[in-house]
VOBA-1610 file (N, C-alpha, C; in pm, whole numbers, padded with zeros to 5 digits, always signed):
BEGIN
Met-04353-00084+01017Met-04285+00037+01057Met-04188+00084+00950Lys-04113-00015+00896Lys-04017+00018+00791Lys-04088+00074+00668Asn-04206+00019+00638Asn-04282+00069+00524Asn-04322+00215+00543Trp-04365+00251+00665Trp-04403+00390+00693Trp-04283+00484+00681Ile-04170+00439+00730Ile-04048+00522+00720Ile-04012+00545+00573Ala-04021+00439+00495Ala-03989+00451+00352Ala-04087+00546+00284Tyr-04215+00537+00322Tyr-04317+00624+00264Tyr-04291+00770+00298Leu-04255+00797+00426Leu-04225+00934+00467Leu-04104+00990+00394Leu-04004+00906+00377Leu-03884+00949+00305Leu-03917+00984+00160Leu-04010+00906+00100Leu-04050+00932-00036Leu-04121+01068-00047Ile-04211+01097+00049Ile-04283+01225+00050Ile-04185+01341+00065Val-04091+01326+00158Val-03991+01432+00179Val-03912+01456+00052Ser-03876+01346-00016Ser-03798+01358-00140Ser-03877+01431-00248Val-04006+01396-00262Val-04091+01461-00362Val-04107+01609-00332Leu-04131+01641-00204Leu-04146+01782-00167Leu-04018+01860-00191Ala-03905+01797-00163Ala-03777+01864-00186Ala-03756+01892-00334Cys-03792+01795-00419Cys-03779+01814-00564Cys-03871+01925-00613Ser-03993+01926-00559Ser-04089+02028-00599Ser-04039+02167-00560Lys-03982+02175-00439Lys-03929+02303-00394Lys-03814+02348-00481Glu-03728+02250-00517Glu-03614+02282-00602Glu-03659+02331-00739Asn-03762+02263-00798Asn-03813+02305-00928Asn-03876+02443-00921Ala-03950+02469-00813Ala-04013+02600-00796Ala-03907+02708-00787Ser-03796+02675-00716Ser-03688+02771-00704Ser-03627+02801-00841Asp-03614+02695-00924Asp-03560+02714-01057Asp-03647+02809-01138Thr-03780+02792-01127Thr-03873+02876-01201Thr-03865+03020-01153Glu-03856+03037-01021Glu-03853+03171-00965Glu-03726+03246-01003Thr-03616+03175-01021Thr-03489+03241-01049Thr-03457+03243-01198Tyr-03544+03190-01281Tyr-03519+03189-01425Tyr-03514+03332-01479Glu-03417+03358-01563Glu-03407+03486-01631Glu-03375+03462-01778Pro-03439+03535-01868Pro-03401+03525-02009Pro-03254+03560-02029Thr-03197+03509-02135Thr-03054+03525-02162Thr-03026+03662-02224Pro-02947+03746-02161Pro-02917+03878-02218Pro-02853+03865-02357Leu-02888+03956-02444Leu-02832+03957-02580Leu-02798+04101-02618Pro-02681+04149-02576Pro-02641+04285-02616Pro-02634+04297-02767Leu-02669+04413-02818Leu-02659+04434-02962Leu-02514+04424-03007Asn-02495+04366-03125Asn-02363+04354-03184Asn-02331+04484-03256Ile-02267+04575-03188Ile-02245+04709-03241Ile-02126+04708-03337Pro-02149+04746-03463Pro-02040+04745-03561Pro-01931+04846-03527Gln-01812+04816-03572Gln-01699+04905-03544Gln-01723+05045-03598Ile-01784+05054-03716Ile-01805+05185-03778Ile-01897+05271-03692Phe-01987+05209-03614Phe-02075+05283-03525Phe-02003+05316-03394Ser-01933+05220-03339Ser-01867+05243-03210Ser-01757+05348-03222Asn-01703+05363-03343Asn-01599+05464-03365Asn-01654+05605-03374Asn-01782+05618-03411Asn-01832+05749-03451Asn-01955+05799-03377Ile-02041+05714-03329Ile-02166+05761-03271Ile-02189+05699-03133Ile-02278+05763-03058Ile-02302+05719-02921Ile-02377+05586-02920Pro-02380+05516-02806Pro-02442+05384-02800Pro-02590+05387-02835Pro-02646+05271-02869Pro-02787+05264-02906Pro-02878+05289-02787Val-03004+05317-02819Val-03105+05341-02716Val-03182+05211-02693Ile-03169+05154-02573Ile-03243+05032-02536Ile-03326+05066-02412Pro-03459+05057-02419Pro-03542+05090-02302Pro-03510+05001-02182Asn-03510+05059-02065Asn-03483+04982-01944Asn-03588+04874-01921Asn-03710+04899-01968Asn-03817+04803-01945Asn-03832+04701-02058Asn-03737+04701-02151Asn-03740+04602-02258Asn-03599+04568-02303Pro-03520+04508-02215Pro-03383+04472-02251Pro-03379+04363-02358Gln-03275+04365-02438Gln-03259+04265-02542Gln-03224+04130-02480Thr-03295+04024-02521Thr-03263+03888-02477Thr-03270+03793-02595Val-03202+03681-02582Val-03205+03579-02687Val-03348+03535-02712Glu-03420+03511-02604Glu-03556+03458-02616Glu-03653+03565-02669Gly-03633+03690-02627Gly-03720+03797-02674Gly-03703+03824-02822Val-03578+03822-02869Val-03551+03846-03010Val-03608+03731-03095Ala-03589+03607-03048Ala-03642+03491-03122Ala-03794+03499-03133Leu-03860+03536-03023Leu-04005+03551-03025Leu-04045+03665-03119Gly-03975+03778-03111Gly-04008+03891-03197Gly-03993+03859-03344Lys-03889+03782-03377Lys-03869+03743-03517Lys-03985+03656-03565Lys-04026+03561-03484Lys-04138+03474-03522Lys-04265+03556-03543Leu-04290+03651-03455Leu-04408+03735-03467Leu-04400+03824-03591Phe-04282+03876-03621Phe-04264+03966-03735Phe-04303+03900-03866Phe-04278+03771-03877Phe-04307+03699-04001Phe-04440+03623-03996Asp-04515+03638-03889Asp-04636+03559-03869Asp-04761+03635-03916Lys-04836+03576-04008Lys-04957+03638-04062Lys-05073+03632-03963Thr-05053+03565-03852Thr-05157+03558-03749Thr-05195+03696-03698Leu-05106+03792-03711Leu-05133+03924-03659Leu-05237+04002-03740Ser-05262+03961-03864Ser-05362+04031-03945Ser-05499+03967-03927Ala-05605+04045-03954Ala-05740+03999-03926Ala-05774+03870-04000Asn-05739+03863-04130Asn-05770+03741-04206Asn-05648+03651-04222Gln-05542+03683-04149Gln-05421+03603-04143Gln-05357+03582-04281Thr-05350+03692-04357Thr-05292+03684-04492Thr-05165+03768-04507Ile-05140+03864-04417Ile-05017+03941-04426Ile-04950+03951-04290Ala-04820+03968-04293Ala-04740+03984-04172Ala-04668+04118-04177Cys-04597+04153-04072Cys-04513+04274-04075Cys-04419+04267-04195Ala-04365+04147-04220Ala-04268+04128-04328Ala-04329+04143-04467Ser-04460+04145-04477Ser-04522+04163-04609Ser-04493+04302-04666Cys-04486+04402-04580Cys-04453+04539-04622Cys-04310+04577-04586His-04244+04493-04508His-04106+04519-04466His-04026+04391-04491Ala-03994+04370-04618Ala-03934+04243-04661Ala-03782+04249-04656Pro-03717+04144-04607Pro-03570+04143-04598Pro-03502+04174-04731Gln-03555+04122-04842Gln-03489+04142-04971Gln-03496+04285-05020Asn-03580+04368-04956Asn-03590+04510-04990Asn-03539+04598-04876Ala-03445+04546-04798Ala-03395+04618-04681Ala-03511+04654-04587Phe-03606+04562-04577Phe-03721+04572-04489Phe-03814+04688-04525Thr-03833+04708-04656Thr-03945+04786-04707Thr-04006+04702-04818Asp-04089+04761-04904Asp-04137+04688-05020Asp-04110+04771-05145Asn-04148+04722-05261Asn-04109+04789-05386Asn-04226+04859-05454Thr-04324+04900-05375Thr-04438+04974-05429Thr-04441+05113-05365Pro-04495+05213-05437Pro-04500+05348-05380Pro-04569+05351-05244Thr-04685+05288-05235Thr-04755+05271-05108Thr-04804+05127-05102Ser-04827+05080-04981Ser-04861+04939-04963Ser-05011+04921-04944Asp-05061+04804-04987Asp-05202+04773-04963Asp-05215+04676-04847Gly-05325+04686-04776Gly-05351+04600-04663Gly-05437+04482-04700Ile-05499+04418-04601Ile-05572+04294-04625Ile-05699+04316-04707Asp-05748+04440-04709Asp-05871+04469-04784Asp-05842+04526-04923Gly-05714+04524-04964Gly-05679+04575-05096Gly-05681+04726-05106Ile-05682+04795-04993Ile-05683+04941-04992Ile-05539+04990-04975Phe-05497+05079-05064Phe-05361+05132-05057Phe-05356+05252-04963Gly-05251+05259-04885Gly-05229+05373-04799Gly-05172+05490-04877Thr-05128+05592-04806Thr-05073+05712-04870Thr-04924+05728-04847Arg-04865+05637-04770Arg-04723+05647-04734Arg-04646+05525-04783Asn-04521+05549-04819Asn-04429+05443-04852Asn-04383+05373-04724Ser-04367+05243-04727Ser-04319+05169-04610Ser-04173+05205-04584Met-04145+05259-04468Met-04007+05295-04436Met-03922+05170-04420Pro-03800+05169-04472Pro-03710+05057-04446Pro-03675+05051-04298Leu-03644+04932-04250Leu-03616+04912-04108Leu-03471+04867-04089Phe-03390+04955-04038Phe-03254+04917-03996Phe-03197+05028-03909Asn-03107+04989-03822Asn-03038+05082-03731Asn-03135+05164-03648Leu-03247+05102-03613Leu-03353+05173-03539Leu-03313+05204-03396Ala-03219+05129-03341Ala-03178+05152-03202Ala-03099+05281-03187Trp-03061+05342-03299Trp-02986+05468-03293Trp-03073+05588-03327Asn-03204+05574-03313Asn-03295+05686-03334Asn-03309+05762-03203Tyr-03218+05856-03180Tyr-03210+05921-03050Tyr-03330+06011-03022Gly-03395+06060-03127Gly-03512+06144-03106Gly-03632+06066-03058Glu-03628+05932-03078Glu-03737+05844-03033Glu-03872+05882-03093Arg-03871+05942-03212Arg-03995+05961-03289Arg-03986+05872-03412Phe-04085+05785-03429Phe-04081+05689-03538Phe-04192+05718-03639Thr-04179+05659-03755Thr-04264+05672-03873Thr-04233+05804-03944Trp-04286+05818-04066Trp-04259+05936-04148Trp-04298+06065-04078Asp-04408+06062-04002Asp-04455+06185-03940Asp-04423+06195-03792Gly-04353+06096-03737Gly-04307+06103-03599Gly-04414+06084-03494Lys-04527+06023-03531Lys-04636+06015-03434Lys-04614+05910-03326Glu-04526+05813-03351Glu-04502+05709-03251Glu-04375+05742-03174Leu-04384+05740-03041Leu-04274+05787-02957Leu-04183+05677-02905Ser-04201+05556-02954Ser-04108+05448-02923Ser-04126+05338-03027Leu-04027+05253-03039Leu-04038+05142-03133Leu-04146+05044-03089Glu-04161+05029-02958Glu-04267+04943-02906Glu-04405+04996-02945Arg-04426+05125-02930Arg-04556+05183-02965Arg-04579+05181-03115Gln-04472+05196-03192Gln-04486+05194-03337Gln-04543+05060-03384Ala-04505+04951-03316Ala-04550+04818-03358Ala-04699+04795-03334Ile-04762+04880-03255Ile-04905+04863-03227Ile-04991+04900-03347Glu-04958+05011-03411Glu-05045+05073-03511Glu-05075+04985-03631Pro-04976+04922-03698Pro-05008+04848-03821Pro-05108+04735-03800Val-05107+04674-03684Val-05197+04561-03657Val-05342+04608-03657Gln-05368+04723-03599Gln-05507+04768-03584Gln-05550+04868-03691Asn-05455+04914-03773Asn-05489+05012-03876Asn-05583+04951-03980Pro-05696+05015-04010Pro-05794+04956-04103Pro-05745+04941-04246Ile-05640+05016-04286Ile-05589+04998-04422Ile-05458+04917-04423Glu-05424+04857-04308Glu-05308+04768-04304Glu-05355+04628-04264Met-05327+04586-04142Met-05366+04451-04102Met-05512+04442-04058His-05572+04557-04027His-05715+04568-03996His-05760+04461-03895Ser-05680+04447-03792Ser-05709+04346-03691Ser-05749+04413-03561Asp-05783+04332-03464Asp-05816+04379-03330Asp-05717+04313-03235Trp-05653+04392-03151Trp-05548+04336-03067Trp-05602+04229-02972Asp-05723+04243-02926Asp-05779+04138-02840Asp-05790+04005-02915Asp-05829+04014-03042Asp-05838+03891-03123Asp-05699+03833-03148Val-05603+03919-03175Val-05466+03871-03198Val-05413+03801-03075Val-05431+03861-02960Val-05384+03801-02835Val-05452+03667-02811Asp-05581+03660-02838Asp-05653+03532-02819Asp-05597+03424-02911Arg-05567+03459-03036Arg-05512+03359-03128Arg-05374+03313-03084Leu-05294+03408-03038Leu-05160+03370-02990Leu-05169+03284-02864Gln-05265+03316-02778Gln-05275+03245-02650Gln-05311+03098-02668Val-05390+03065-02770Val-05430+02925-02790Val-05337+02852-02885Asp-05235+02919-02934Asp-05137+02857-03023Asp-05056+02753-02945Asn-05009+02653-03015Asn-04932+02546-02949Asn-04797+02593-02897Asp-04739+02696-02960Asp-04602+02736-02926Asp-04592+02867-02850Tyr-04676+02962-02881Tyr-04653+03097-02830Tyr-04654+03111-02677Pro-04746+03047-02603Pro-04740+03066-02457Pro-04605+03032-02396Glu-04545+02923-02441Glu-04414+02886-02389Glu-04306+02983-02435Leu-04316+03031-02558Leu-04217+03128-02607Leu-04226+03259-02530Phe-04347+03301-02496Phe-04362+03422-02414Phe-04308+03398-02273Arg-04330+03277-02219Arg-04276+03247-02085Arg-04124+03257-02085Leu-04062+03204-02191Leu-03917+03208-02198Leu-03865+03351-02215Ala-03940+03431-02289Ala-03895+03568-02316Ala-03927+03664-02202Phe-04045+03646-02139Phe-04092+03745-02042Phe-04135+03686-01907Lys-04107+03558-01888Lys-04136+03491-01760Lys-04285+03485-01728Thr-04368+03490-01831Thr-04511+03468-01814Thr-04566+03412-01944Ser-04657+03317-01932Ser-04722+03260-02050Ser-04853+03332-02082Thr-04885+03434-02004Thr-05003+03515-02032Thr-04965+03623-02133Ile-05020+03612-02252Ile-04980+03699-02363Ile-05060+03829-02359Thr-04992+03940-02385Thr-05058+04070-02392Thr-05008+04145-02516Lys-05082+04248-02552Lys-05041+04335-02663Lys-04905+04397-02633Glu-04886+04441-02508Glu-04763+04510-02471Glu-04642+04417-02484Leu-04655+04293-02440Leu-04542+04200-02452Leu-04517+04161-02597Thr-04624+04152-02674Thr-04610+04119-02817Thr-04528+04227-02888Thr-04562+04352-02864Thr-04490+04461-02931Thr-04349+04478-02875Lys-04330+04445-02750Lys-04194+04448-02694Lys-04105+04348-02767Ala-04157+04228-02791Ala-04079+04127-02861Ala-04046+04170-03003Ile-04145+04224-03074Ile-04121+04270-03210Ile-04014+04379-03211Ala-04021+04471-03115Ala-03923+04579-03107Ala-03783+04524-03081Gln-03773+04422-02998Gln-03642+04361-02972Gln-03582+04307-03102Phe-03662+04236-03180Phe-03612+04184-03307Phe-03573+04299-03399Glu-03655+04401-03409Glu-03627+04511-03500Glu-03498+04583-03463Arg-03465+04588-03335Arg-03340+04654-03296Arg-03216+04575-03338Thr-03233+04448-03369Thr-03117+04370-03416Thr-03091+04392-03565Leu-03180+04462-03635Leu-03165+04483-03779Leu-03063+04594-03803Ile-02938+04556-03799Ile-02828+04652-03809Ile-02758+04636-03943Ser-02742+04747-04013Ser-02677+04749-04144Ser-02554+04837-04135Ala-02436+04779-04155Ala-02312+04857-04139Ala-02197+04794-04216Asn-02227+04733-04330Asn-02122+04666-04406Asn-02128+04706-04553Ser-02148+04834-04579Ser-02148+04884-04716Ser-02003+04905-04763Lys-01989+04930-04892Lys-01856+04961-04944Lys-01799+05084-04874Phe-01885+05184-04850Phe-01834+05305-04786Phe-01794+05278-04641Asp-01865+05189-04572Asp-01823+05150-04438Asp-01683+05091-04441Arg-01662+05002-04536Arg-01530+04939-04547Arg-01424+05041-04586Phe-01460+05136-04672Phe-01368+05244-04706Phe-01330+05324-04581Ser-01429+05355-04499Ser-01405+05434-04378Ser-01314+05361-04280Leu-01316+05228-04286Leu-01232+05147-04198Leu-01098+05111-04263Gly-01072+05167-04380Gly-00947+05140-04449Gly-00941+05005-04516Gln-01060+04948-04548Gln-01066+04814-04604Gln-01113+04813-04750Ala-01137+04929-04808Ala-01181+04938-04947Ala-01138+05073-05003Thr-01143+05084-05136Thr-01103+05206-05204Thr-01218+05256-05291Leu-01244+05385-05287Leu-01346+05443-05373Leu-01288+05468-05511Thr-01372+05456-05612Thr-01331+05494-05747Thr-01325+05646-05754Pro-01256+05701-05854Pro-01256+05848-05869Pro-01397+05905-05881Gln-01487+05834-05949Gln-01624+05882-05962Gln-01694+05884-05827Glu-01678+05777-05749Glu-01741+05771-05617Glu-01684+05879-05525Gln-01553+05902-05533Gln-01491+06006-05450Gln-01544+06144-05487Asn-01558+06170-05616Asn-01614+06299-05656Asn-01760+06311-05613Gly-01832+06198-05617Gly-01971+06200-05570Gly-01980+06237-05423Leu-01886+06188-05342Leu-01881+06227-05201Leu-01853+06377-05189Asn-01763+06426-05272Asn-01733+06570-05269Asn-01857+06652-05303Val-01932+06608-05404Val-02057+06677-05440Val-02154+06675-05322Phe-02167+06560-05260Phe-02256+06541-05145Phe-02222+06640-05033Met-02093+06661-05008Met-02047+06741-04895Met-02033+06890-04929Asp-02040+06927-05055Asp-02015+07065-05098Asp-02142+07148-05085Glu-02139+07252-05003Glu-02257+07336-04982Glu-02299+07409-05109Glu-02209+07428-05203Glu-02242+07495-05327Glu-02284+07398-05436Lys-02275+07270-05409Lys-02316+07170-05508Lys-02432+07088-05453Gly-02405+06967-05407Gly-02514+06881-05359Gly-02575+06929-05229Asp-02488+06970-05135Asp-02534+07020-05004Asp-02631+06921-04938Cys-02592+06795-04937Cys-02681+06689-04887Cys-02657+06657-04739Phe-02541+06693-04688Phe-02496+06639-04560Phe-02571+06694-04439His-02633+06812-04453His-02701+06869-04337His-02812+06777-04286Cys-02886+06716-04377Cys-02998+06629-04339Cys-02960+06481-04337His-02857+06447-04414His-02830+06305-04434His-02693+06259-04383Gly-02632+06338-04298Gly-02510+06291-04234Gly-02387+06300-04321Asn-02280+06244-04271Asn-02150+06252-04335Asn-02067+06134-04288Pro-01945+06120-04332Pro-01866+06004-04287Pro-01851+05992-04137Asn-01870+06101-04064Asn-01863+06094-03918Asn-02000+06064-03854Asn-02102+06055-03936Asn-02235+06015-03890Asn-02283+05902-03980Pro-02235+05780-03956Pro-02265+05669-04048Pro-02408+05619-04045Leu-02497+05686-03970Leu-02639+05654-03984Leu-02691+05709-04116Trp-02627+05812-04170Trp-02665+05878-04295Trp-02807+05935-04288Thr-02843+05985-04171Thr-02965+06063-04150Thr-02948+06141-04022Asp-03015+06255-04013Asp-03016+06329-03887Asp-03136+06291-03801Asn-03225+06204-03854Asn-03345+06163-03781Asn-03432+06282-03741Val-03426+06387-03821Val-03503+06509-03794Val-03606+06525-03907Phe-03706+06608-03882Phe-03816+06627-03976Phe-03796+06757-04055His-03806+06746-04187His-03781+06861-04274His-03888+06869-04382Asn-03917+06992-04426Asn-03990+07015-04550Asn-03883+07034-04657Asn-03864+06935-04740Asn-03754+06936-04837Asn-03796+06989-04974Gly-03912+07055-04982Gly-03951+07120-05107Gly-04021+07032-05207Leu-04083+06924-05159Leu-04155+06836-05251Leu-04279+06902-05310Asp-04350+06982-05230Asp-04479+07035-05274Asp-04495+07182-05234Ala-04571+07254-05314Ala-04606+07392-05280Ala-04723+07397-05183Thr-04813+07300-05194Thr-04925+07285-05101Thr-04929+07139-05057Phe-04997+07112-04944Phe-04987+06980-04882Phe-05123+06911-04872Thr-05130+06790-04921Thr-05244+06704-04893Thr-05213+06615-04773Asp-05085+06595-04744Asp-05039+06520-04627Asp-04955+06617-04544Leu-05001+06646-04423Leu-04934+06747-04341Leu-04808+06696-04274Gly-04786+06564-04272Gly-04666+06511-04208Gly-04663+06540-04060Leu-04550+06591-04011Leu-04535+06621-03869Leu-04641+06719-03820Gly-04682+06812-03907Gly-04784+06908-03869Gly-04916+06844-03833Gly-04947+06730-03895Gly-05069+06659-03861Gly-05063+06594-03724Val-04942+06577-03673Val-04923+06518-03540Val-04918+06625-03433Thr-04840+06731-03457Thr-04821+06834-03355Thr-04932+06938-03356Gly-05002+06953-03470Gly-05101+07059-03481Gly-05041+07196-03502Asp-04910+07203-03518Asp-04841+07330-03538Asp-04827+07355-03689Pro-04888+07461-03742Pro-04879+07487-03886Pro-04735+07499-03937Ser-04643+07537-03850Ser-04504+07549-03894Ser-04439+07414-03919Asp-04508+07306-03879Asp-04458+07171-03904Asp-04520+07108-04029Asn-04610+07177-04094Asn-04677+07120-04211Asn-04577+07087-04322Gly-04593+06970-04379Gly-04507+06928-04488Gly-04371+06875-04446Lys-04352+06857-04316Lys-04224+06806-04268Lys-04232+06654-04248Phe-04130+06585-04298Phe-04122+06440-04284Phe-03980+06403-04241Arg-03970+06285-04181Arg-03839+06239-04135Arg-03742+06225-04251Ser-03618+06265-04226Ser-03512+06238-04324Ser-03479+06089-04319Pro-03504+06015-04425Pro-03470+05872-04423Pro-03320+05852-04435Ser-03272+05741-04387Ser-03131+05708-04405Ser-03104+05683-04553Leu-02984+05721-04596Leu-02943+05695-04734Leu-02880+05559-04751Arg-02873+05482-04645Arg-02824+05346-04657Arg-02920+05261-04742Asn-02862+05170-04817Asn-02939+05067-04889Asn-03033+05124-04994Leu-02995+05238-05052Leu-03078+05296-05158Leu-03090+05204-05279Ala-02995+05116-05298Ala-03000+05024-05411Ala-03119+04930-05402Tyr-03177+04915-05282Tyr-03282+04815-05262Tyr-03416+04874-05219Thr-03424+05004-05195Thr-03542+05059-05127Thr-03631+05147-05215Ala-03609+05146-05346Ala-03699+05221-05434Ala-03841+05166-05423Pro-03943+05250-05445Pro-03939+05393-05477Pro-03913+05479-05353Tyr-03889+05608-05377Tyr-03837+05696-05273Tyr-03934+05807-05235Met-03907+05869-05122Met-03985+05975-05055Met-04102+05913-04976His-04163+05996-04893His-04264+05945-04801His-04384+05887-04873Asn-04408+05931-04997Asn-04521+05877-05073Asn-04476+05796-05194Gly-04348+05761-05198Gly-04297+05676-05305Gly-04309+05735-05444Arg-04303+05868-05456Arg-04331+05932-05585Arg-04218+05915-05686Phe-04096+05890-05640Phe-03985+05878-05733Phe-03944+05732-05747Ala-03951+05683-05871Ala-03924+05541-05895Ala-03775+05509-05896Thr-03692+05608-05926Thr-03549+05582-05940Thr-03467+05685-05863Leu-03343+05648-05836Leu-03251+05738-05769Leu-03217+05857-05859Asp-03214+05834-05989Asp-03191+05945-06083Asp-03299+06052-06069Gln-03423+06009-06051Gln-03533+06106-06035Gln-03518+06185-05905Val-03471+06120-05800Val-03449+06191-05674Val-03343+06298-05691Ile-03232+06262-05754Ile-03124+06358-05775Ile-03170+06474-05863Glu-03248+06443-05965Glu-03300+06549-06053Glu-03393+06642-05977Phe-03474+06586-05886Phe-03563+06669-05805Phe-03483+06771-05725Tyr-03378+06727-05656Tyr-03298+06821-05577Tyr-03220+06917-05666Ser-03197+06878-05790Ser-03122+06964-05881Ser-03210+07072-05944Thr-03335+07035-05981Thr-03418+07131-06057Thr-03564+07137-06014Gly-03607+07054-05916Gly-03751+07041-05892Gly-03804+07091-05760Leu-03726+07166-05681Leu-03773+07212-05551Leu-03891+07307-05563Gln-03986+07291-05469Gln-04107+07374-05467Gln-04106+07464-05343Gln-04137+07590-05363Gln-04143+07685-05252Gln-04274+07665-05175Ser-04268+07683-05043Ser-04388+07677-04958Ser-04357+07750-04828Pro-04461+07785-04750Pro-04437+07863-04627Pro-04346+07793-04526Thr-04340+07659-04526Thr-04260+07590-04425Thr-04135+07527-04483Ile-04094+07569-04603Ile-03975+07513-04665Ile-03856+07525-04570Asp-03777+07421-04560Asp-03663+07421-04470Asp-03560+07523-04515Ala-03500+07591-04419Ala-03396+07690-04450Ala-03276+07626-04520Leu-03260+07496-04503Leu-03148+07426-04569Leu-03168+07415-04720Met-03292+07432-04766Met-03317+07431-04910Met-03285+07570-04966Lys-03157+07606-04960Lys-03115+07744-04986Lys-03136+07787-05131Lys-03141+07693-05224Lys-03152+07729-05365Lys-03290+07698-05423Val-03391+07700-05335Val-03526+07669-05380Val-03572+07768-05487Asp-03533+07895-05478Asp-03576+07994-05577Asp-03515+07969-05714Gln-03410+07887-05719Gln-03349+07849-05846Gln-03396+07711-05891Gly-03491+07654-05814Gly-03542+07521-05846Gly-03459+07409-05788Gly-03341+07442-05736Gly-03254+07339-05680Gly-03108+07375-05698Val-03023+07274-05681Val-02879+07300-05679Val-02818+07298-05819Asn-02896+07260-05920Asn-02854+07268-06060Asn-02719+07199-06084Leu-02715+07072-06057Leu-02593+06995-06078Leu-02570+06970-06226Ser-02443+06955-06262Ser-02410+06915-06398Ser-02442+06767-06416Ala-02449+06723-06539Ala-02476+06582-06566Ala-02370+06493-06503Gln-02244+06538-06507Gln-02136+06459-06449Gln-02149+06450-06297Asp-02181+06563-06234Asp-02197+06561-06089Asp-02315+06475-06045Lys-02422+06476-06124Lys-02537+06389-06093Lys-02494+06242-06097Ala-02422+06205-06201Ala-02378+06066-06216Ala-02282+06028-06104Asp-02193+06119-06068Asp-02097+06091-05962Asp-02165+06081-05827Leu-02262+06169-05801Leu-02336+06163-05676Leu-02409+06030-05662Lys-02471+05986-05769Lys-02539+05857-05767Lys-02441+05745-05737Ala-02325+05748-05798Ala-02224+05643-05775Ala-02184+05639-05628Phe-02165+05758-05568Phe-02133+05761-05425Phe-02247+05706-05341Leu-02369+05750-05367Leu-02484+05706-05287Leu-02499+05554-05288Leu-02468+05493-05400Leu-02480+05347-05408Leu-02374+05275-05326Thr-02265+05345-05291Thr-02164+05281-05203Thr-02216+05266-05061Leu-02330+05327-05030Leu-02388+05315-04895Leu-02477+05194-04880Ser-02490+05114-04985Ser-02576+04994-04980Ser-02497+04874-04930Asp-02565+04789-04859Asp-02504+04679-04785Asp-02569+04547-04825Pro-02515+04477-04926Pro-02579+04352-04971Pro-02584+04244-04864Ser-02489+04244-04772Ser-02489+04141-04667Ser-02608+04156-04574Phe-02663+04276-04564Phe-02780+04299-04479Phe-02900+04221-04531Leu-02913+04212-04663Leu-03027+04143-04723Leu-03021+03993-04703Ser-02900+03939-04691Ser-02885+03793-04685Ser-02852+03743-04545Asn-02850+03831-04448Asn-02817+03791-04310Asn-02917+03684-04264Pro-02871+03564-04232Pro-02967+03458-04194Pro-03046+03490-04067Gly-02991+03575-03982Gly-03064+03611-03861Gly-03185+03696-03886Phe-03197+03749-04010Phe-03308+03837-04043Phe-03408+03770-04137Gln-03388+03643-04168Gln-03475+03574-04262Gln-03582+03493-04188Asp-03692+03467-04258Asp-03801+03388-04200Asp-03754+03244-04181
//
């Protein structure tokens, strides 16, 4: 009789433990990880955009980082997201256009990745075809001139991996891997790529001093009769240093790449591309959507003397008929000195952004 009682007590104990463990699983939640918003941003611009269906978590960001650097996402497993968006280049690369796994070069320069959570227009890439950061992460994997992979194959490889099912469970409370959860994780990591520690940031916070040349360069930047750069690229009160809007900035008289017009189908959008941020210019050469300018000096010279007229030229290019703003040699040098104060060397070495 005593043996039966002991046996029943053992069963009750096991069932109680099982119930307790099940309860733990049911109530598990990933650890929230609010973005670390820099003072220079909180002082000047509205909060970042975080989708309600993809909140930032410790586990989601860790998974996204692993995926970002993992070559498993490409068809032959030779390149990763980081191959074209490298930390040492402010998450771009140093070629005009990038080649994919088949050695075929695309037609666009890899956009640098930082401060993406403050893209209030929610249109991503040079031509704005992707309407969220999550959706943007889908395209490179399946693009035939990039990773040239198939999402079903990628998911299958991740599903049989020794680590990924558990990492997805921790991030999303399911070990069943999908394309949607994969891109959600990558987007979470990308939103943590925040750059806000340039010399000019410190100057704005009263922690650094500009040289006379850098100060004059800022004046040129802000002067409508000189550089007239601020309309598209922000000002000290907009430390993103971009308006995140699409402009035809006078690169070409005719277009082989329609830019936004190729997405909207509206001829008035032809030749329009996103204004890139001017942050980290010291590390992101070559410049423009097709990487045509190898140096910052060439970019400044283009705006000074190289503007091209076209039917969709932006109204902000007010001096296009004169070829540009015609800066003096001194103003060009000063403008360059100012622009370089927007670069953030600590962003490149942040251990949270390294493989």
